[in-house]
Legacy VTK file of the C-alpha trace (Angstrom):
# vtk DataFile Version 3.0
C-alpha trace
ASCII
DATASET POLYDATA
POINTS 314 float
188.537 140.356 166.900
185.986 141.705 165.041
184.805 140.120 161.999
183.387 141.757 158.961
179.777 140.983 158.195
179.516 139.348 154.740
176.953 141.445 152.516
174.386 139.275 151.382
171.481 139.268 148.890
168.797 136.835 147.459
167.721 136.826 144.053
164.332 135.268 144.206
162.007 134.954 147.998
159.374 131.997 146.887
159.268 129.262 148.493
163.069 128.107 149.053
164.437 131.867 148.416
162.282 133.023 151.658
164.371 130.699 153.548
167.719 132.022 152.464
166.641 135.127 153.131
165.649 134.359 156.727
168.881 132.257 157.560
170.894 135.001 156.064
169.149 137.515 158.581
170.559 135.850 161.607
173.542 134.071 160.595
176.779 134.857 162.347
179.268 136.439 160.042
176.504 137.730 157.481
174.035 140.719 157.062
170.865 140.567 154.900
171.587 143.743 152.441
168.420 142.678 150.360
166.764 140.853 147.695
165.684 140.934 144.460
162.170 140.247 144.054
159.851 141.413 141.016
157.003 140.687 142.812
155.642 143.896 144.571
153.780 142.193 147.276
156.028 139.042 147.655
159.049 141.781 148.072
157.513 144.164 150.877
156.205 141.290 153.093
159.863 139.960 152.686
161.312 143.064 153.356
159.148 143.741 156.323
160.056 140.536 157.724
163.478 140.938 157.843
164.179 144.857 157.772
166.013 144.659 154.505
166.345 146.576 151.184
164.573 145.852 147.967
166.764 145.948 145.282
165.390 147.793 141.700
167.776 146.442 139.318
170.864 143.949 139.302
173.300 146.710 139.450
171.710 147.846 142.844
171.821 144.363 144.253
176.061 144.029 143.082
176.199 146.906 144.632
175.457 146.625 147.936
176.302 143.041 148.478
179.299 140.604 148.696
177.261 137.309 148.474
173.699 136.660 146.464
171.938 133.278 146.441
170.169 132.672 143.074
166.965 131.411 143.734
164.834 131.923 140.882
163.114 129.149 138.641
165.902 127.152 136.495
165.115 128.795 133.058
166.776 132.271 134.610
169.762 131.236 136.686
172.151 131.948 133.815
170.120 135.283 133.025
171.449 136.522 136.566
174.243 134.738 137.534
176.655 136.127 134.926
175.671 140.151 135.336
176.076 139.628 139.268
179.363 137.756 138.649
180.641 140.541 136.547
179.665 142.586 138.902
181.756 141.435 141.508
179.742 139.104 143.953
180.230 135.582 144.841
177.377 133.241 144.279
175.288 130.377 145.793
173.138 129.040 142.963
170.343 127.012 143.296
170.431 123.545 141.634
170.602 122.629 139.258
173.518 124.813 138.210
171.301 126.127 134.687
169.700 124.065 132.185
172.321 123.452 129.216
176.006 122.780 129.380
176.481 126.066 127.444
174.941 128.354 130.291
177.073 126.126 132.826
180.296 126.758 130.473
179.027 131.011 130.338
178.770 131.086 134.445
182.002 129.001 135.000
184.019 131.389 132.742
182.293 134.633 134.045
183.057 133.150 137.493
186.946 132.532 136.515
187.331 135.853 134.985
185.980 137.973 137.633
187.830 135.791 139.929
184.371 135.051 142.317
183.290 131.954 143.950
180.190 129.640 142.301
178.930 127.446 144.555
175.902 125.396 143.529
172.945 124.589 146.146
173.047 120.817 146.226
171.783 120.509 149.396
171.603 117.378 150.541
176.098 117.712 150.546
175.408 119.821 153.823
172.814 117.595 155.385
175.040 115.585 158.433
174.237 112.216 157.076
176.323 113.064 154.192
178.958 113.938 157.100
178.797 110.699 158.046
178.551 108.788 154.338
181.833 110.884 153.912
183.923 109.196 156.058
182.403 106.002 156.249
182.459 105.142 152.224
185.760 103.809 151.001
184.856 101.542 148.264
181.061 101.764 146.904
180.257 99.004 145.069
176.198 99.641 144.580
174.351 102.380 145.464
170.262 102.566 145.556
168.731 106.334 145.808
165.125 107.037 145.922
163.566 110.275 146.407
159.819 110.667 146.052
157.757 113.768 146.582
153.928 115.118 146.053
153.355 117.026 142.778
153.536 121.066 143.296
154.068 123.390 140.374
157.212 124.392 141.668
160.174 123.562 139.790
158.101 122.020 136.565
160.143 124.074 134.813
162.274 121.098 134.253
161.815 117.407 134.187
162.080 115.249 137.482
165.238 114.195 136.261
166.714 118.288 136.876
164.473 119.070 139.626
164.756 115.868 142.291
167.009 113.350 140.882
170.090 115.639 140.716
170.285 115.925 144.330
171.172 111.658 144.304
173.278 112.241 140.725
175.810 115.109 142.993
175.632 112.231 145.911
177.113 108.979 143.790
179.348 110.960 141.703
181.248 112.059 145.189
180.600 108.705 146.614
181.735 106.553 143.371
184.321 108.607 143.181
184.756 107.278 139.660
183.325 108.228 135.916
180.421 107.319 134.902
180.400 105.487 132.320
177.057 103.963 130.937
173.505 105.015 131.451
170.639 103.143 131.224
167.459 105.332 131.996
163.796 105.328 131.698
160.881 107.808 132.268
157.150 108.823 131.982
154.842 111.807 132.001
152.399 111.820 134.353
151.335 115.114 135.040
153.514 117.744 132.660
154.466 117.620 129.289
157.925 116.357 130.470
159.178 113.264 132.498
157.535 113.254 136.079
158.801 110.072 137.347
162.389 108.488 136.268
164.982 105.591 137.055
168.261 105.738 135.728
171.014 102.979 136.464
174.622 104.538 136.281
177.504 102.135 135.572
181.138 103.776 137.079
184.321 102.906 135.258
185.888 101.866 138.866
182.911 98.846 138.919
180.277 100.787 140.792
176.623 100.646 139.781
173.649 103.515 140.948
170.214 102.713 140.829
168.427 106.104 141.371
164.020 106.481 141.085
162.770 109.819 141.491
158.837 110.918 141.288
157.400 114.215 141.793
153.878 112.477 141.732
153.956 110.389 145.045
151.079 110.717 147.838
154.568 110.539 150.047
157.972 111.986 150.658
160.900 110.042 150.963
164.485 110.193 150.475
166.780 107.625 151.049
169.827 105.661 149.922
171.865 102.632 150.819
175.590 102.010 150.458
177.233 98.691 150.076
180.549 97.785 150.070
182.642 95.013 151.240
181.369 94.138 154.828
178.269 95.541 154.653
175.956 98.484 153.934
174.545 101.839 155.557
171.082 102.821 154.843
170.415 106.695 155.054
167.361 108.981 155.679
168.349 112.368 154.288
165.000 113.580 155.381
164.478 112.058 158.651
168.587 112.456 159.345
169.201 109.120 160.665
170.376 105.903 159.519
171.858 102.583 160.480
174.531 100.388 159.131
174.690 96.337 158.815
177.818 94.241 158.716
179.122 91.215 158.627
179.627 89.735 162.138
180.092 85.731 162.621
179.130 86.260 166.049
175.754 88.087 165.647
172.459 86.336 165.219
172.272 85.947 161.583
175.651 86.575 160.528
174.938 90.434 160.586
174.943 93.278 163.398
172.826 96.380 162.778
173.934 99.566 164.506
171.968 102.888 164.773
173.952 105.921 163.474
174.760 108.525 165.699
173.909 111.610 163.791
173.451 115.323 165.522
170.535 116.814 163.737
170.796 120.577 161.781
169.404 122.717 159.192
171.007 121.371 155.862
170.441 124.877 154.343
171.668 126.832 157.336
174.904 124.812 157.087
175.605 125.317 152.953
174.748 129.043 153.737
176.978 128.909 156.581
179.558 127.203 154.591
179.295 129.570 151.602
179.343 132.478 153.694
182.900 131.052 154.938
184.197 130.076 151.727
183.758 133.901 150.532
185.340 135.484 153.985
188.405 133.191 153.641
188.333 133.015 149.759
188.276 129.461 149.624
186.453 126.300 147.104
183.034 125.910 148.261
182.185 121.908 148.728
179.689 121.954 145.837
182.098 124.242 143.804
180.626 124.970 139.958
182.607 122.117 138.707
180.983 119.694 140.513
177.608 121.197 140.059
178.568 121.275 135.832
178.796 117.683 136.311
176.255 116.840 138.241
174.317 118.818 135.601
175.819 116.776 132.631
175.241 113.957 133.597
171.461 114.608 134.658
171.243 115.953 130.837
172.435 112.875 129.714
169.964 110.729 131.417
167.342 113.342 130.559
167.882 113.223 126.575
167.867 109.274 126.849
164.733 109.425 128.516
163.221 111.531 126.161
164.416 109.632 123.113
162.549 106.454 124.785
159.565 108.617 125.215
159.235 109.807 121.750
159.509 106.463 120.628
156.481 105.296 122.192
LINES 1 315
314 0 1 2 3 4 5 6 7 8 9 10 11 12 13 14 15 16 17 18 19 20 21 22 23 24 25 26 27 28 29 30 31 32 33 34 35 36 37 38 39 40 41 42 43 44 45 46 47 48 49 50 51 52 53 54 55 56 57 58 59 60 61 62 63 64 65 66 67 68 69 70 71 72 73 74 75 76 77 78 79 80 81 82 83 84 85 86 87 88 89 90 91 92 93 94 95 96 97 98 99 100 101 102 103 104 105 106 107 108 109 110 111 112 113 114 115 116 117 118 119 120 121 122 123 124 125 126 127 128 129 130 131 132 133 134 135 136 137 138 139 140 141 142 143 144 145 146 147 148 149 150 151 152 153 154 155 156 157 158 159 160 161 162 163 164 165 166 167 168 169 170 171 172 173 174 175 176 177 178 179 180 181 182 183 184 185 186 187 188 189 190 191 192 193 194 195 196 197 198 199 200 201 202 203 204 205 206 207 208 209 210 211 212 213 214 215 216 217 218 219 220 221 222 223 224 225 226 227 228 229 230 231 232 233 234 235 236 237 238 239 240 241 242 243 244 245 246 247 248 249 250 251 252 253 254 255 256 257 258 259 260 261 262 263 264 265 266 267 268 269 270 271 272 273 274 275 276 277 278 279 280 281 282 283 284 285 286 287 288 289 290 291 292 293 294 295 296 297 298 299 300 301 302 303 304 305 306 307 308 309 310 311 312 313
């Protein structure tokens, strides 16, 4: 049986968008129809590399594409997403969904009106280690997450909470599976005018507590999470796609047994885009829906507001 290819486009082909284009160009069941890129030199480079078209306008892109990845700076997400939805495109919008809750509501309203899918690019949900956590975590009591990265100008249109911490916000919202009741957050500016280092403590209604730390001025990269529940905990390295569990075992030395987690490695972005294309073809809700993206944004904005109120008092 012949499967109709989903015609895909990429709006914005910078450091991350170029990989969306690369994956769509080889993804089974997908076809890279073209890109929307304001930089002439960059557009020529990507089009030559993947033998695709360059669209002069969003209307041209919408006419040629079934699905589009929006991979422009966060403050432009709504300006591109809403007209593309109105023209009938399904969208994968990179995280965070946008910069304000008002914009988020406008995007989701446009999606509902057009009956189109919005998937938000919380890529760690498609990391193979997350598949393990989703099955293994049944009653999270305490979660710690650390996300460190060296400084780069990319992404600094927003603070570190919307830039990096939002990945872990989305993860803990899913694992805790409860409403956030209280937030305590602090942060400092080091290089930019917004927070570059942040820590947030989230207390959930069901009693779970999450402690999240993020820095974009680190000398090393790190993306780790530990999830504690009755009987033991799991320690996961998202970057290395590896991890181990420690569980109570009276027969083991010290009373605890450590086991490595068998994880089949994969490129998370390829998994994410493959899932997006499948959702478009089958018209099913994505794993990271626009609604989940909006909820993560809401928590991130609450954290950001508290941090900036604290910074203003100093």
